[in-house]
C-alpha positions in Angstrom: 0.0 0.0 0.0 1.3 3.4 -1.0 -0.1 6.8 0.2 -1.6 8.6 -2.9 -3.4 11.5 -1.4 -4.6 13.4 1.7 -8.2 14.5 2.4 -9.4 16.7 5.3 -12.8 15.9 6.7 -14.4 18.3 9.2 -15.2 15.7 11.9 -12.4 13.2 11.3 -9.4 15.4 10.6 -6.8 14.4 8.0 -7.4 11.1 6.1 -4.6 9.3 4.2 -5.8 7.5 1.1 -3.7 4.5 0.1 -3.6 2.4 -3.1 -2.5 -1.2 -3.4 0.5 -1.5 -5.8 -0.8 -4.9 -7.0 -4.6 -4.6 -7.4 -5.1 -0.8 -7.3 -7.7 -1.1 -4.5 -7.9 2.1 -2.4 -8.6 2.5 1.3 -8.7 5.4 3.7 -7.1 5.7 7.2 -7.2 8.5 9.7 -3.9 10.2 10.2 -2.3 9.8 13.6 -1.4 12.9 15.6 2.3 12.1 15.2 2.2 11.6 11.4 4.3 14.0 9.4 1.8 15.3 6.9 4.5 17.3 5.0 6.3 14.0 4.1 3.0 12.5 3.0 2.3 15.5 0.8 5.7 15.2 -0.9 5.3 11.4 -1.4 1.8 11.9 -2.8 3.1 14.2 -5.5 5.4 11.6 -7.0 
């Protein structure tokens, strides 16, 4: 699973959207308070 994007939801906060490298299935997970969102933004842009 690779992070592909970030989404901000008013009640849940930041959501990290992941995509499977094999089957392309996507899933969403709530970002933890200690996640470095700037790194995720850089990785999602690649």
